[in-house]
C-alpha positions as CSV (number, residue, x, y, z in Angstrom):
1,M,9.3,-86.9,-46.7
2,Y,6.8,-89.6,-45.9
3,D,5.2,-90.5,-49.2
4,I,2.0,-92.0,-48.2
5,D,0.6,-92.5,-51.7
6,A,3.8,-94.5,-52.6
7,I,3.4,-96.5,-49.5
8,R,-0.2,-97.3,-50.1
9,D,0.6,-98.4,-53.6
10,D,3.0,-101.0,-52.1
11,F,0.1,-102.7,-50.2
12,P,-2.4,-104.5,-52.5
13,A,-5.1,-104.4,-49.8
14,T,-5.4,-100.7,-50.1
15,K,-7.1,-101.2,-53.6
16,L,-9.6,-103.7,-52.4
17,E,-13.4,-103.1,-52.3
18,V,-15.8,-104.4,-49.7
19,H,-19.5,-104.2,-50.4
20,G,-19.0,-101.9,-53.3
21,K,-16.9,-99.5,-51.1
22,P,-13.3,-98.9,-50.9
23,L,-11.7,-100.9,-48.0
24,I,-10.7,-98.7,-45.2
25,Y,-8.6,-101.2,-43.1
26,L,-8.4,-100.1,-39.5
27,D,-7.8,-103.5,-37.8
28,N,-4.1,-103.3,-37.7
29,G,-4.0,-103.9,-33.9
30,A,-5.1,-107.4,-34.6
31,S,-3.2,-108.1,-37.8
32,A,-1.6,-105.8,-40.5
33,Q,-1.8,-106.0,-44.2
34,K,1.3,-107.1,-46.2
35,P,3.5,-105.0,-48.7
36,R,4.0,-106.6,-52.1
37,R,7.7,-107.2,-51.4
38,V,6.8,-109.4,-48.4
39,I,4.3,-111.3,-50.4
40,D,6.9,-111.8,-53.3
41,C,9.6,-112.8,-50.8
42,V,7.4,-115.5,-49.3
43,T,6.4,-116.7,-52.8
44,R,10.1,-116.7,-54.1
45,T,11.1,-118.6,-50.9
46,Y,8.5,-121.5,-51.7
47,E,9.1,-121.4,-55.5
48,S,12.7,-121.4,-55.7
49,E,14.6,-121.1,-52.4
50,Y,12.9,-123.6,-50.1
51,A,14.3,-126.5,-48.1
52,N,14.6,-127.5,-44.5
53,V,17.1,-125.5,-42.6
54,H,20.2,-126.7,-40.5
55,R,19.8,-130.2,-42.0
56,G,21.3,-130.6,-45.4
57,L,24.5,-129.8,-47.5
58,H,22.8,-129.5,-50.8
59,H,22.2,-126.1,-52.4
60,L,18.7,-125.4,-51.5
61,S,19.3,-126.3,-47.9
62,N,22.2,-124.1,-47.7
63,L,20.4,-121.2,-49.4
64,A,17.4,-121.6,-47.0
65,T,19.5,-121.8,-44.0
66,E,21.5,-118.7,-45.1
67,N,18.2,-116.7,-45.7
68,Y,16.7,-117.9,-42.3
69,E,19.9,-117.1,-40.3
70,A,20.1,-113.7,-42.1
71,A,16.6,-113.1,-40.7
72,R,17.8,-113.5,-37.2
73,G,20.4,-110.7,-37.9
74,V,17.7,-108.6,-39.3
75,V,15.6,-109.0,-36.1
76,Q,18.7,-108.5,-33.9
77,K,19.4,-105.1,-35.4
78,F,15.7,-104.0,-35.5
79,L,15.4,-104.7,-31.9
80,G,18.8,-103.3,-30.9
81,A,20.0,-106.6,-29.2
82,A,23.6,-107.0,-28.7
83,H,23.9,-110.5,-29.9
84,E,22.2,-112.6,-32.6
85,D,21.9,-115.5,-30.2
86,E,19.6,-113.4,-28.1
87,I,16.9,-113.8,-30.9
88,I,14.9,-116.8,-30.6
89,F,12.3,-117.5,-33.4
90,T,8.8,-118.5,-32.3
91,R,5.3,-118.8,-33.8
92,G,4.6,-115.3,-32.4
93,S,4.3,-113.3,-29.1
94,T,2.1,-115.7,-27.4
95,E,4.7,-118.5,-27.9
96,S,7.4,-116.2,-26.9
97,I,5.9,-115.3,-23.6
98,N,5.0,-119.0,-22.9
99,L,8.6,-119.8,-23.8
100,A,10.0,-117.3,-21.1
101,M,7.5,-118.7,-18.6
102,Y,8.2,-122.3,-19.1
103,S,11.9,-122.1,-19.7
104,W,13.0,-119.4,-17.3
105,L,10.3,-118.7,-14.6
106,E,8.7,-122.0,-13.9
107,P,11.9,-123.8,-12.7
108,R,12.5,-121.0,-10.1
109,I,8.9,-120.0,-9.0
110,K,8.0,-120.7,-5.3
111,E,4.8,-120.4,-3.4
112,G,4.2,-116.7,-2.5
113,D,6.4,-115.2,-5.2
114,E,4.8,-112.2,-6.8
115,I,4.3,-111.5,-10.6
116,I,3.4,-107.8,-11.4
117,L,1.1,-107.2,-14.3
118,T,-0.7,-104.2,-15.7
119,T,-4.5,-104.4,-16.2
120,M,-3.8,-103.3,-19.8
121,E,-2.2,-106.6,-20.6
122,H,-3.3,-108.8,-23.5
123,H,-4.3,-112.4,-22.4
124,A,-1.0,-113.6,-23.9
125,N,0.7,-111.7,-21.2
126,I,-1.6,-112.7,-18.5
127,V,-2.7,-116.4,-18.8
128,P,0.8,-117.9,-18.6
129,W,1.3,-116.2,-15.3
130,H,-2.0,-117.5,-14.2
131,F,-0.4,-121.0,-14.7
132,M,2.2,-120.1,-12.2
133,R,-0.6,-119.0,-9.8
134,E,-2.6,-122.2,-10.3
135,R,0.2,-124.6,-10.1
136,Y,2.7,-123.1,-7.7
137,G,0.9,-120.6,-5.6
138,A,2.4,-117.4,-7.1
139,K,0.6,-114.1,-6.4
140,L,-0.5,-111.9,-9.3
141,I,-0.2,-108.2,-8.5
142,W,-2.1,-105.7,-10.6
143,V,-1.4,-102.2,-11.5
144,D,-4.4,-100.2,-12.9
145,P,-4.3,-97.3,-15.5
146,D,-5.2,-93.9,-14.4
147,V,-8.3,-92.0,-15.6
148,N,-6.3,-91.1,-18.9
149,G,-5.4,-94.7,-19.4
150,D,-1.7,-94.2,-18.5
151,I,0.3,-96.3,-16.1
152,S,3.5,-94.6,-14.8
153,A,6.7,-96.5,-14.2
154,E,6.6,-95.2,-10.6
155,A,3.2,-96.9,-10.1
156,I,4.5,-100.1,-11.3
157,G,7.6,-99.6,-9.1
158,A,5.6,-99.0,-6.0
159,A,4.0,-102.5,-6.4
160,I,7.4,-104.2,-6.4
161,T,8.4,-105.9,-3.2
162,D,11.2,-108.3,-2.1
163,R,8.9,-111.2,-3.3
164,T,8.6,-109.8,-6.8
165,V,10.3,-112.3,-9.3
166,L,8.8,-110.8,-12.6
167,V,7.2,-107.6,-14.0
168,A,5.3,-108.5,-17.1
169,V,4.3,-105.3,-19.0
170,T,3.1,-104.2,-22.4
171,Q,5.0,-101.5,-24.1
172,M,1.8,-100.2,-25.8
173,S,-1.7,-101.2,-25.0
174,N,-3.6,-102.9,-27.7
175,V,-6.9,-101.2,-26.6
176,L,-6.0,-97.8,-25.2
177,G,-2.8,-97.2,-27.2
178,S,-1.2,-96.0,-24.0
179,V,2.6,-96.3,-23.9
180,V,4.5,-97.5,-20.9
181,D,8.1,-96.3,-20.0
182,V,9.4,-99.9,-19.9
183,K,13.0,-98.6,-19.6
184,R,12.3,-97.0,-16.3
185,V,10.2,-100.0,-15.2
186,T,13.2,-102.2,-16.1
187,E,15.4,-100.2,-13.8
188,L,12.9,-100.3,-10.9
189,A,12.5,-103.9,-11.3
190,H,16.3,-104.8,-11.6
191,D,17.1,-102.7,-8.5
192,A,14.8,-105.0,-6.6
193,G,16.3,-108.2,-8.2
194,A,13.2,-109.0,-10.4
195,A,13.3,-109.7,-14.1
196,V,11.2,-107.9,-16.8
197,M,9.1,-109.4,-19.7
198,V,8.1,-106.8,-22.2
199,D,5.2,-107.5,-24.6
200,G,6.3,-105.6,-27.7
201,S,3.6,-106.9,-30.0
202,Q,2.2,-103.3,-30.6
203,G,5.2,-101.4,-29.4
204,A,7.6,-102.8,-31.9
205,V,5.2,-101.8,-34.8
206,H,4.8,-98.3,-33.9
207,L,7.9,-97.2,-31.8
208,P,11.7,-97.3,-32.5
209,V,12.8,-100.1,-30.0
210,D,16.2,-100.7,-28.5
211,V,16.2,-103.5,-26.0
212,A,19.7,-102.9,-25.0
213,E,18.9,-99.5,-23.9
214,I,15.6,-100.6,-22.3
215,G,17.5,-103.3,-20.5
216,C,14.5,-105.8,-20.2
217,D,15.3,-109.5,-19.9
218,F,12.7,-110.6,-22.4
219,Y,10.9,-108.9,-25.3
220,A,8.3,-110.5,-27.5
221,I,7.4,-109.6,-31.0
222,T,4.9,-111.1,-33.6
223,G,5.3,-111.0,-37.4
224,H,1.8,-110.6,-38.6
225,K,1.5,-107.1,-36.9
226,L,4.7,-106.0,-38.3
227,Y,3.4,-106.3,-41.8
228,G,4.9,-109.8,-42.1
229,P,3.4,-113.3,-42.2
230,S,1.4,-115.0,-39.6
231,G,2.7,-117.9,-37.6
232,C,6.2,-116.3,-36.7
233,G,7.7,-114.1,-34.2
234,A,10.6,-113.8,-32.0
235,L,11.6,-113.6,-28.2
236,Y,14.5,-111.5,-27.4
237,A,16.1,-113.2,-24.3
238,K,19.2,-111.3,-22.8
239,R,22.3,-113.5,-23.0
240,A,22.8,-113.2,-19.3
241,R,19.5,-115.4,-18.9
242,H,20.4,-118.1,-21.3
243,E,22.1,-120.5,-18.9
244,E,19.2,-120.1,-16.5
245,M,16.7,-121.2,-19.2
246,R,15.9,-124.9,-19.7
247,P,14.7,-126.3,-23.1
248,W,11.0,-126.3,-23.3
249,H,10.3,-128.3,-26.6
250,G,12.2,-131.4,-27.2
251,G,12.9,-132.6,-30.8
252,G,15.3,-132.0,-33.6
253,D,17.9,-129.3,-34.0
254,M,17.8,-128.3,-30.0
255,I,20.2,-131.2,-29.2
256,R,23.9,-131.9,-29.4
257,H,23.8,-135.7,-28.7
258,V,21.0,-138.0,-28.0
259,R,21.6,-141.5,-26.5
260,K,19.6,-144.2,-25.0
261,D,20.5,-143.0,-21.4
262,E,21.3,-139.3,-21.9
263,V,20.8,-136.2,-24.0
264,T,22.9,-133.0,-24.2
265,Y,21.5,-129.8,-25.5
266,N,22.5,-127.2,-28.2
267,V,23.4,-123.7,-27.3
268,A,20.9,-120.7,-27.7
269,P,19.0,-119.9,-29.5
270,H,18.8,-123.3,-31.2
271,K,18.4,-124.8,-27.7
272,F,14.8,-123.3,-27.9
273,E,13.9,-123.9,-31.5
274,A,12.9,-127.5,-31.7
275,G,11.8,-129.0,-34.9
276,T,11.2,-127.5,-38.4
277,P,10.7,-123.9,-37.9
278,P,8.3,-121.5,-39.9
279,I,11.0,-120.9,-42.6
280,A,9.2,-119.0,-45.1
281,Q,7.3,-117.0,-42.5
282,V,10.5,-116.1,-40.8
283,I,12.2,-114.9,-44.0
284,G,9.1,-112.9,-44.9
285,M,9.1,-111.3,-41.4
286,A,12.6,-110.1,-42.0
287,E,11.6,-108.5,-45.3
288,A,8.6,-106.8,-43.6
289,I,11.2,-105.4,-41.0
290,R,13.5,-104.3,-43.9
291,Y,10.6,-102.6,-45.6
292,M,9.8,-100.7,-42.4
293,Q,13.3,-99.7,-41.9
294,D,13.5,-98.5,-45.5
295,V,10.6,-96.2,-44.7
296,G,12.2,-95.4,-41.5
297,M,10.7,-96.2,-38.0
298,E,10.9,-92.6,-36.9
299,A,8.9,-91.5,-40.1
300,I,6.4,-94.1,-39.5
301,A,5.9,-93.0,-35.7
302,E,5.6,-89.3,-37.0
303,H,3.1,-90.2,-39.6
304,E,1.0,-92.3,-37.0
305,H,1.3,-89.5,-34.5
306,D,-0.3,-87.1,-37.0
307,L,-3.1,-89.6,-37.6
308,R,-3.6,-90.0,-33.9
309,D,-4.0,-86.2,-33.3
310,Y,-6.3,-85.8,-36.5
311,T,-8.5,-88.7,-35.6
312,A,-8.8,-87.8,-32.1
313,E,-9.9,-84.4,-33.1
314,R,-12.5,-85.7,-35.4
315,L,-13.8,-88.2,-32.9
316,A,-14.0,-85.6,-30.2
317,G,-16.7,-83.9,-32.4
318,L,-18.9,-86.9,-32.0
319,N,-20.4,-86.1,-28.4
320,W,-22.3,-89.4,-28.3
321,L,-19.3,-91.5,-28.9
322,H,-17.0,-92.4,-25.8
323,V,-13.4,-93.1,-26.6
324,Q,-11.7,-95.1,-23.9
325,G,-8.3,-93.7,-22.8
326,Q,-7.0,-90.2,-23.4
327,S,-3.4,-90.6,-22.9
328,K,-1.4,-87.7,-24.6
329,T,1.4,-90.1,-25.7
330,K,-0.9,-93.0,-26.9
331,G,-0.5,-94.6,-30.3
332,A,-3.0,-94.3,-33.2
333,I,-5.5,-96.7,-31.5
334,F,-9.0,-95.7,-30.6
335,S,-11.3,-97.9,-28.6
336,F,-14.9,-96.6,-28.4
337,T,-18.5,-97.4,-27.5
338,M,-21.8,-95.9,-28.5
339,E,-24.8,-95.4,-26.2
340,G,-27.5,-97.8,-27.4
341,A,-25.5,-99.9,-29.5
342,H,-23.3,-103.0,-29.0
343,A,-19.8,-103.0,-30.3
344,H,-20.5,-106.0,-32.6
345,D,-23.4,-104.1,-34.2
346,I,-21.4,-101.0,-34.7
347,S,-18.6,-103.1,-36.4
348,T,-21.3,-104.7,-38.6
349,V,-22.7,-101.5,-39.8
350,L,-19.4,-100.0,-40.4
351,D,-18.3,-102.9,-42.5
352,R,-21.1,-102.2,-44.9
353,Y,-19.4,-98.8,-45.6
354,G,-16.1,-100.7,-46.2
355,V,-14.5,-99.8,-42.8
356,A,-12.9,-102.7,-41.0
357,V,-12.6,-102.3,-37.2
358,R,-12.3,-104.8,-34.4
359,A,-15.2,-105.5,-31.9
360,G,-15.1,-107.3,-28.7
361,H,-12.8,-107.4,-25.5
362,H,-9.6,-107.6,-27.7
363,C,-8.2,-110.4,-25.3
364,C,-8.1,-107.9,-22.6
365,Q,-11.1,-108.8,-20.3
366,P,-9.4,-107.5,-17.1
367,L,-9.1,-104.2,-18.8
368,M,-12.8,-104.3,-19.9
369,D,-13.8,-105.0,-16.4
370,H,-11.7,-102.0,-15.1
371,L,-13.3,-99.6,-17.7
372,G,-16.7,-101.1,-16.8
373,V,-17.7,-102.4,-20.4
374,T,-18.1,-105.6,-21.9
375,A,-16.7,-104.8,-25.3
376,T,-15.6,-101.9,-27.5
377,C,-15.0,-101.2,-31.1
378,R,-11.4,-100.6,-32.0
379,A,-10.0,-98.6,-34.9
380,S,-6.2,-99.1,-35.1
381,F,-4.2,-97.3,-37.7
382,G,-1.2,-98.5,-39.5
383,M,1.6,-97.0,-41.8
384,Y,-0.6,-97.1,-44.9
385,N,-3.6,-95.2,-43.5
386,N,-4.2,-91.6,-44.1
387,R,-6.5,-88.9,-43.1
388,A,-9.0,-89.7,-45.5
389,D,-9.4,-93.1,-43.8
390,A,-10.1,-91.2,-40.5
391,D,-12.7,-89.2,-42.4
392,V,-14.6,-92.1,-43.6
393,L,-14.6,-93.7,-40.3
394,V,-16.2,-90.6,-38.8
395,Q,-18.6,-90.4,-41.6
396,S,-19.6,-94.1,-41.2
397,L,-20.0,-93.6,-37.4
398,E,-22.4,-90.8,-38.1
399,K,-24.4,-93.0,-40.4
400,A,-24.4,-95.9,-37.7
401,R,-25.5,-93.4,-35.2
402,M,-28.7,-92.6,-37.1
403,L,-29.5,-96.3,-37.4
404,F,-29.2,-96.8,-33.6
405,E,-31.2,-93.7,-32.5
């Protein structure tokens, strides 16, 4: 049984007040709040278990290294990777995607090669591929969502040609909540000899993930959306790609030997982790993943599906509110506009009632262009939200509407 009250008690932020109102935090798509055990884990790391990793032979260094590398195993199992060395720690999904671009794609891209993107991608999974367009003449091929906000694997497959080198696709849209069948996309891409980069920034939070089953070459996650610290994340890179990937940051820990006239590199994943990593953050991310697994990823998904259906029904009663994307399989993410009111104004009014939502283009300007809007408000639910939060959202929107009439 999903004990929402116990889960809410685990998150200190659920007890906060804003402008004299209980905080209703619905900005999880941007960054999630942290459970007490993650906060305690990071505090403990800094207070009594901190030193640089992979460097020293003293007690604290050994302890920090043990905790840091244990985190790699946690992420490996969380993502269903076959090997620990397929998990590369980064500062987040943005760095993970850039790592795949600089390390794997850039050395082999040629003029006229094609990179397939969906119009739902976050800028983190767009801009790096624009670098390949600007610098090497690669072509970006776009696949649009349908009227419900869905993109089928077959639609993406239809865009693949013999010039396609990479398909870069989100598993779950951070604006529409739409879910892409990335397993089928990977099958179609691999049949054509193309690699697949999956942005799992939202997907890994809300869906059980098994990268071995998906079969993708690269999969990116970010810690701060997974109820963990900011400044950390990971890139899953299939072992078969490791020898094709060159180092992208030079420095300590990613080398075997450095001489005046030569350098030899470490093996993966250390080959891609130059310098002192975000030690406490990575350890905290692992603790956040353990917390989610203790609750159960299937249970979290079921709870959020209930919130999705309940919130969709409540919002449908507001005939002056336009919700973008009506996918039947979407996550609990709702982007909306209101006639006569800018998204920023709506967000500001909702904040006065304690409701935290995101307003803007959500780092998805191509999708905004496709939808014909400049910005939306976005309410995104997490594992600690409940139906009462959805009720307050609706009540606050009704009050906001009266101000803008």
